[in-house]
C-alpha positions in Angstrom: 32.9 -53.8 -37.8 35.0 -57.0 -37.8 37.1 -58.4 -35.1 40.6 -57.0 -34.7 43.4 -59.6 -34.9 45.6 -59.5 -31.9 49.3 -59.3 -32.6 52.2 -60.4 -30.5 55.1 -58.1 -29.8 57.1 -59.8 -32.6 54.4 -59.0 -35.1 53.0 -62.5 -35.6 49.4 -63.2 -35.0 48.4 -64.9 -31.8 46.8 -68.3 -31.5 43.4 -66.9 -31.2 43.7 -65.1 -34.4 46.2 -67.3 -36.3 45.7 -67.4 -40.1 47.4 -70.1 -42.2 49.9 -68.8 -44.7 48.3 -68.0 -48.0 44.8 -67.9 -46.7 42.8 -64.7 -46.2 41.7 -64.0 -42.7 38.1 -64.7 -41.9 36.3 -61.6 -41.0 33.5 -62.1 -38.6 30.3 -60.5 -39.5 29.2 -57.4 -37.5 27.1 -58.1 -34.5 23.4 -57.5 -35.0 22.6 -54.1 -33.6 20.5 -54.0 -30.5 17.0 -52.6 -30.8 17.3 -48.8 -30.7 16.6 -47.2 -27.4 17.2 -50.3 -25.3 20.6 -49.1 -24.2 22.7 -46.2 -25.2 25.9 -47.7 -24.1 28.1 -48.3 -27.1 28.1 -51.9 -28.3 30.1 -53.9 -30.9 33.7 -55.0 -31.1 36.0 -53.7 -28.5 38.4 -51.0 -29.6 42.0 -51.8 -30.6 44.3 -52.2 -27.6 47.0 -49.8 -28.9 44.7 -46.8 -29.0 45.6 -43.9 -26.7 43.0 -42.1 -24.6 42.0 -39.5 -27.2 41.6 -42.1 -29.9 39.6 -44.3 -27.6 37.3 -41.3 -26.8 36.7 -40.6 -30.5 36.1 -44.3 -31.2 33.4 -44.4 -28.5 31.8 -41.2 -29.9 31.7 -42.7 -33.3 29.9 -45.8 -32.0 27.4 -43.7 -30.1 26.7 -41.7 -33.3 26.0 -44.9 -35.2 23.6 -46.0 -32.5 21.8 -42.6 -32.6 21.3 -42.9 -36.4 19.8 -46.3 -35.9 17.5 -44.9 -33.2 16.3 -42.2 -35.5 15.6 -44.6 -38.4 13.7 -46.9 -36.1 11.6 -44.0 -34.8 10.8 -42.8 -38.3 9.9 -46.3 -39.4 7.4 -46.8 -36.6 5.9 -43.4 -36.9 5.9 -42.6 -33.2 8.0 -41.5 -30.3 10.3 -44.0 -28.6 11.7 -43.7 -25.1 15.4 -43.5 -25.3 15.7 -45.1 -21.8 13.2 -48.0 -22.0 12.7 -48.5 -25.7 9.0 -48.7 -25.2 6.6 -46.7 -27.4 5.4 -43.5 -25.8 1.6 -43.3 -26.0 0.6 -39.7 -26.7 -1.8 -38.1 -24.3 -5.4 -38.1 -25.5 -6.7 -34.7 -26.7 -8.5 -32.6 -24.2 -12.2 -33.2 -24.3 -14.2 -30.1 -25.6 -16.0 -28.0 -23.0 -19.6 -29.0 -22.3 -22.0 -26.8 -24.0 -25.2 -25.6 -22.4 -28.5 -26.8 -24.0 -30.0 -24.4 -26.5 -33.1 -23.8 -24.5 -31.0 -22.7 -21.5 -29.0 -20.3 -23.5 -32.2 -18.9 -25.0 -33.7 -18.4 -21.5 -30.5 -16.7 -20.3 -30.6 -14.2 -23.1 -34.3 -13.4 -22.4 -33.7 -12.9 -18.7 -30.7 -10.6 -19.4 -32.8 -8.6 -21.9 -35.6 -8.0 -19.4 -33.1 -7.0 -16.7 -31.6 -4.3 -19.0 -35.1 -3.2 -20.0 -36.2 -2.7 -16.4 -32.9 -0.9 -15.5 -33.4 1.6 -18.4 -37.1 2.0 -17.4 -36.1 2.9 -13.8 -33.5 5.4 -15.0 -36.1 7.0 -17.3 -38.7 7.1 -14.5 -36.3 8.8 -12.1 -35.4 11.4 -14.7 -39.0 12.1 -15.5 -40.0 12.4 -11.8 -37.1 14.9 -11.3 -38.2 16.9 -14.3 -41.8 17.1 -13.2 -41.4 17.5 -9.4 -37.8 18.5 -8.9 -34.9 16.6 -7.5 -34.6 16.2 -3.8 -30.9 17.0 -3.5 -28.8 19.5 -1.6 -30.8 22.3 -3.2 -33.8 21.3 -1.2 -35.9 22.4 1.8 -33.9 20.3 4.1 -30.6 22.0 3.1 -32.3 25.3 3.5 -33.6 24.4 6.9 -30.1 23.5 8.0 -28.7 26.7 6.7 -31.3 28.9 8.4 -31.8 26.6 11.4 -28.5 26.9 13.3 -25.5 26.4 11.1 -25.0 30.1 11.0 -24.1 30.0 14.7 -20.7 28.5 13.9 -20.3 29.3 10.1 -20.5 32.4 8.1 -23.4 31.5 5.8 -25.5 34.6 5.8 -25.3 38.1 4.4 -23.3 40.8 6.2 -25.8 43.5 5.6 -29.6 43.5 6.1 -30.6 44.7 2.6 -28.1 42.2 1.1 -30.0 39.4 3.0 -33.3 40.3 1.3 -31.6 40.9 -2.1 -30.2 37.3 -1.9 -33.8 36.0 -1.6 -34.8 37.8 -4.8 -31.7 36.7 -6.6 -32.1 33.0 -5.6 -35.7 33.0 -6.8 -34.7 34.6 -10.1 -31.7 32.3 -10.9 -31.6 28.6 -11.9 -29.3 25.8 -11.0 -27.7 24.7 -14.3 -27.8 21.1 -13.1 -31.5 20.9 -12.3 -33.0 23.9 -14.1 -34.6 24.8 -10.8 -34.4 27.9 -8.7 -31.9 28.0 -5.9 -34.2 26.8 -3.1 -31.6 26.4 -0.4 -30.2 29.9 -1.1 -33.6 31.5 -1.0 -35.1 29.7 2.0 -31.8 29.4 3.9 -31.9 33.2 4.8 -35.1 32.7 6.9 -35.1 31.7 10.5 -36.3 28.2 10.3 -36.2 27.6 14.1 -39.0 30.0 14.6 -41.0 28.9 11.5 -40.2 32.0 9.3 -39.6 29.8 6.3 -43.1 28.4 6.6 -44.6 31.8 7.2 -42.9 33.2 4.1 -44.4 30.3 2.1 -47.9 31.0 3.4 -47.7 34.8 2.9 -46.6 34.5 -0.7 -49.5 32.4 -2.0 -50.4 29.8 0.6 -47.8 27.3 -0.4 -47.1 24.0 1.4 -43.5 24.9 2.3 -40.7 27.3 1.4 -39.5 25.1 -1.4 -42.8 25.0 -3.2 -43.1 28.8 -2.7 -39.7 29.4 -4.3 -40.6 27.2 -7.3 -43.9 28.9 -7.8 -42.5 32.4 -7.5 -39.7 31.5 -9.9 -42.3 30.6 -12.6 -43.6 34.2 -12.4 -40.2 35.8 -13.1 -40.2 37.5 -16.5 -36.8 39.2 -16.3 -34.0 37.5 -14.4 -31.5 40.4 -14.0 -34.1 43.1 -13.2 -35.8 40.9 -10.6 -32.5 39.7 -9.0 -31.4 43.3 -8.4 -34.7 44.6 -7.1 -33.3 45.3 -3.6 -30.2 47.4 -3.2 -28.4 48.8 -0.1 -29.9 51.8 1.8 -29.0 53.6 4.9 -29.9 52.0 8.2 -29.0 52.5 11.8 -25.9 50.4 12.5 -26.7 50.2 16.2 -30.2 48.8 15.5 -30.4 45.0 16.0 -33.4 44.7 13.6 -34.2 46.4 10.3 -37.6 46.3 8.6 -37.5 46.2 4.8 -40.6 46.6 2.7 -40.4 45.3 -0.9 -42.7 48.1 -2.1 -40.1 50.7 -1.0 -38.2 49.5 -4.1 -39.1 49.4 -7.8 -39.5 45.6 -8.0 -39.5 44.6 -11.7 -39.4 41.4 -13.6 -41.4 39.4 -11.0 -43.7 39.5 -8.0 -42.9 41.6 -4.9 -42.3 39.5 -1.8 -43.8 41.5 1.0 -42.2 42.9 4.2 -39.0 41.4 5.7 -37.7 41.8 9.3 -34.0 41.2 9.4 -32.0 40.7 12.6 -28.3 40.7 13.3 -27.0 37.4 14.6 -23.5 35.8 15.3 -20.4 36.9 13.4 -22.1 40.1 12.2 -24.5 38.1 10.0 -28.1 39.1 9.2 -31.0 36.6 9.4 -34.6 37.2 8.3 -36.5 36.7 11.5 -39.9 37.9 10.4 -42.2 38.3 7.4 -45.4 40.0 6.5 -47.5 39.6 3.4 -47.6 42.4 0.8 -49.0 43.1 -2.6 -47.4 41.1 -5.5 -47.4 44.3 -7.6 -46.6 47.5 -5.8 -48.4 50.7 -6.9 -46.9 53.7 -8.7 -46.6 55.6 -5.5 -44.2 52.9 -4.2 -41.9 53.4 -7.2 -42.0 57.1 -6.9 -41.2 56.9 -3.2 -38.3 54.6 -3.9 -37.0 57.1 -6.4 -37.3 59.9 -3.9 -35.4 58.1 -1.3 -32.5 57.6 -3.6 
């Protein structure tokens, strides 16, 4: 944009911009634009003096717009970013270096080690399952739980039967039934009704086949059961003297069917009206016909 000729109040050009009559005024060439980005302050010829504030603001905006266009053209020509404050080229950050990969032999070794760990874990699980299937799981349904039940817990908790015949019936029932989780007889239920403090659990195990302990006895007797329901209900309530502290119950006084008879039980009343098996005597595994007839006559 050329220089603006200053005029005097009377309309004649001033000395600085005087033009001889008949001659065309010389228009100065536009100033060379500054390199884009070196300064965003509008440059070039000053605005006319007779512009009001609003016109002056628009004039400045126009000059800034022209500079911005030059800046964009310069940026596109150089193919890179240019700082609008310093004019210097902005160097892009180098790409992130790729992660360091492990050597092939180390990855192969890691896979082998992981594979062996998984193999041994599965082998241990299988071995545990096989042991439990062959020898039985040592869980709450064990001799220890039975010992706790018949070895003192009944003093403060109601764990035992409320009738003497019911105490013996529960032993038959526990031997006949199976725990769905282990497919084993209910060891703690069977042995827990014997007085463990006085060794009656161990005596029962010896009297029913010379077994090492009550748990082994229950498992062996369960294997001889041929009819679960008949055997579980072999013992049923009969009359007894309510004032008697001890009741003697002979298995052969009942028609035991579906499994072996379990001998003679001595049942005593303990705390909270419960009945605990405090004695045991051996008896025949199969009662004779006279026992069955006697049982029927007593009914």
